[in-house]
N, C-alpha and C positions, 0 to 999 in steps of 0.2 A: 536303576534309572532308566525310565523309563525313553522311549526315542524320539524326538519330535523332528516330522516331516513336514517340509512347505513348499510350496511350488506358486510362484510367482513369473510375472510375467517380466519384472527387469529387476533384480538385483546388482545394489549399490556396493563393496566393498570396498570403506574408507571415510569416514565423516567429518573431513577437511573441509576447503572451501571446492574442492571441484566435486566431491560427493558429494556435498549439501546443495549445491546448486542445481546438480544431476537429478535430485532425488522430486525440488523443487520443481523443473521444470516438468519429471515425470510425472510426478502427483499433482499437476493442472490439467495436463493431457489424462490424465484418470488411469493412470497405470497401475494404480496401486502397487508403489512402487517396496523394497524395503532394502532399506540401510548395515550392514554389517561395519558395524562400530567398531571391532577391533581391540585392540590393545589401546592405543592411543587415543578415544574420542576427542573430534576436536582438530586433530593431525598438532600439528607444529607448531601453529599459535595458543593453540595453551600453554604452550610454555613460555611465549611473547610477553611483555609487558606493554609499552603504549606500544598502539596503532595511529599509525600520520599519514598514511601512503594509500589509504584504501578510501576508494572514491565515497560521498556520501556521511563525512563525520567529519566538518570542522571541525573540530575541537578535539579529532583523536580518540582514539578508542583502545581498552584496553584488549587483549589477546582473547584471554577466555571468554571476554564479554559479546567481542563480536560473533567466536561462534557460537555461544547460547542462543544469540540473534537469526545468525542464519539456519539452527538448529529448530528454533520456534517456528520461523518460517515455512521450514518443509514438513512438519507436522500441523503446522494450519491446514493443512491441505492434503491431509491424510496418509503422509508418508510412515512405513512402521518402523520402526529400531530394533536390533536384535543383537544382543551381548554375547560372543561368540567367537572363538579364534578357529580360524579358517585350514584345518590339517593340511586337508590338500583337495587338488581339485578331479576332474574329467570330464573333459571340454569336446570330444572326440564324439558325439550329437547332442542333437537338439532334443531336448531339453537339457542344458549343462545338469554338472552337477557336484554340489562343492560339500565336503565332508566338514561340520564344526565338532568342537572340543572347547568343553566349560573353563581351558585354558592352554598354556603353551604346553606344559608337566604333565595334562590330561592324559592317561593312557585311553581311554575308551571314546567314541563319536557318540557326542547326545543328539546332535543336529542333522540331518539330511535335507537342502535347500537344493528344487529344483529350477532352473532360471532358463526364462525361453531365453531373455538376452540378458548379456553381463557389464556391467560398468565398473573395470579399474580403476580404483583412484585409491590407490595403496600410497602413491607418495612418495618420498625419499628420504633417506635420513643422513644427517649431515655426519660426518668421521669428526670423530672427538681425540684429546691426545690418552684420554683416563690420567689425568692427573689432578690432584687436588685441587680443588676451589671451582672448579669446569661444571660439575652436576648442576641442575637448574636451581633457581629459589625456589625452597626458601635455604633447602643444604646443602648451594651452594650460590654460588653470581653467575651464572648462565639466565641471562635474560636483564641482567645488571650489571650492564660490564662487559660482559662474554657474549658473543655471536658469532653465529658460522655463513652472514650474511651481511655485505656493510651498502647495499644497495636499501636492503633494510632497513636499518640501523645506524648507520655513518652518519646521519643527521644530527643524533642525540648526543657527537663528539664532534661540535663543534668549538673548534678554538682548543679540545687539549690534544695531547699527544697518545698514539694508539701502538701496538702492536698487532705485525699481522705475521701469524706462522703459517709458514710451509715453504715450498720451492720451486710449485706449477705455475700454469699458467695462473690459473685461481686463486695462488695469492697474488703472483702481480697484479692481476685486475683489479685484484680487493684492494691493493695497495693505491693505484692510483686513482680509482674511482673516490677513497677515502683524504687525498691531498685533497680534493673541494673544502671538509669538513676541519683536517683535525688539524693542527698547529705544527704538527712533525708524525711523520709515520717511517717507524721500525721493522722493516722484517726481520722472523729470527730463523734462520735456518740452522738445521744440524749438520749440513755438510760444506764443502769448501765452493759447491759451486752448485748453480739452477736447473730444475731440470727441463723449466718451460721454453719456451720457444724462441728463440731468436727475438726478432723482434717485438714481444713483450717483457724479453729481459731489459733489450733497450731502451723502453719506454718506460719501465721502472728507475733502471739506475743511472738514469738521465734528470731526474727528475730529482729537482734541490732541497724535497719536503722529506727525500727518501733517502733513509740510511739504511743499509745491511750488518748485522751481528750474523756472523757464518761460524761455523762448528758449535754451534749453539742451541742447546733444547730447553724448552720451557718445560719445572719441571713441579711450579707452585702457580698459583693464582691468589692474591692475593688483596684483601679490605675487609668491607665490613658492609652487613645489609641498608643503612644508613648512605655510609658513602660512597658505595660500589667497590669500582676495583679501583684499587692502589699501585699495587706495585708489582711485578711477574719475581718470581724467583728463579735467577739462570743458573745452567748449568756448559761451561768451555767445555767438551767433548774432547779440546786435543791437552790442556792444560791442566782441567780438572778443576779448576776453579768455579765457585760458589758465590752469583752475587743478585744482591735483590735491587732491579730495575722498576724506577718510578714509570709512573702511565696511568692512564684515567682507562685506558678499554682492551682488552684484546679477543682480535679475530684472527681464528682457526680457519685457515683456509688450507685443508687439504685433503680437499674431495667432497664431496655426495655420496650417498650408494643408494638406487633405488630399492626398494621397495616391493623386488618383483619375482624373488624364484621360488614362488608358490606355480610360477607360471611358463619356470624357465625348460620345460620339457614341451611345453605348445604353442609359446607363441615366439613371431619371431624378435629377437634384440639385438641391442650393439655389444659392445665391445663391453658395456660397463653394466651391461644390465638392464638401461632405459627400455621399453616397449616400443617396435615400430611401427606408427601408422600410417595410415593412406593418403597420400595427397594432402590437402588441405583438411581433411577430414580427422574423426580419429579411430578411423576402422581398424583392426588388428589386421591378422590373416587369414582371422577366421571369423569365418559370417557370422554375425550377431553378437562379434567380441567385441569389447570399444574401451580405449583405452583415453586415459583423461591428465591434467597437472602434476605432479610431479614426477609421475609413475614416467612419465613422457614425454617431458619436459627437461630435456639436461642444460636449456641455455638461458633461458626467463628466470625460472623459480619463484615467482611473486606470486603470492595470495589473491590480486585478482586477476591473472593470467591464469592460473587453477580453477579459478569460478569459469571465466569463456569458455576454458574448453571442458568442463563438467557440462557448461551449458550444451558446449555442441555436441558431448557425447550423447547427450539424453535427446535433443533431438536428432540425431542419424538413429539411435535405440525404435524410435517412436516411428519414425520413418522404414525402419528396418518390420518391425512389428507389421504396419500397416501391407506393404507390400506382400509379406508372406502369409499374411494372416485370408488378405486378400487372395491370393493363388491359391493358400488353401480350401477358401469358401467353394471358390470356381473348381477345385479338381471333385468336391466334392458334389456339386451341384452339374456337374460334366458324367461323373457316375450315376449319380442319378438316372439321369435322361437317358443315359445306357441302357437302362434295365427298364 
């Protein structure tokens, strides 16, 4: 197989709301961007059903359809799309170098991408339990009663009992938020105490709509495509008893992992792996490299905020290129004049 070589002013890794918004802005600025779509083109919204909180869609829109709109708009302005698995990167000098393969398991490098600027929009992945019924539809009930984002999906569970799995701050926050919609919230935790901060625990435990099942694990999520989630199979790890617990929804709240391992030797990150950005910009510790969306946002993690940071990253990249291209042209002119 021949080696494909590409050189672009703007390379965008990731094709969720952040990456595609960055592409729209970069393409409109005539920077001829390429989007490396990665293993899940469209990001997490492609496994989401109804999206009712994205502005501009009064009647809501399906997650995959929304991402098709994003992609079509980016393509309209000339964005190029590339399907390749980025195996490693070299950010030691500009242009940066990205090495791509046909798949994660492939051995040979088939694509070498040179990037004058790089926008990282690789997102974050929810941590899952790895139990039956958890997979995305149609193989499971993910997106059809199973969620990892209460602020995204809580609205769909009005007057329904729901289960929240977890014991950290994320679980307490999700449970407390869900009391606005759900008839009852049951926190299922595998230990006999939470690891959440005291203030978050106190807030959750004092809420009359929240109950806790201690020393309990969810072993399976039950339901159907037509009905959604109807119950969960619980296991008490002290008594050994297994029971089915009726519920209308399950929220897995055991954290997220940013998809940033590719950059751990190059970019400054927090303890979890979220890329650190400079002040109110999307600049990283390496000039010409920018991060956006859930790869750098551990707090909001919403499609609309991801899109906003994608816009910011593209503008940062455009300004960076303008400054450096002008500087290079000035240096070249000075060199000519010296002769």
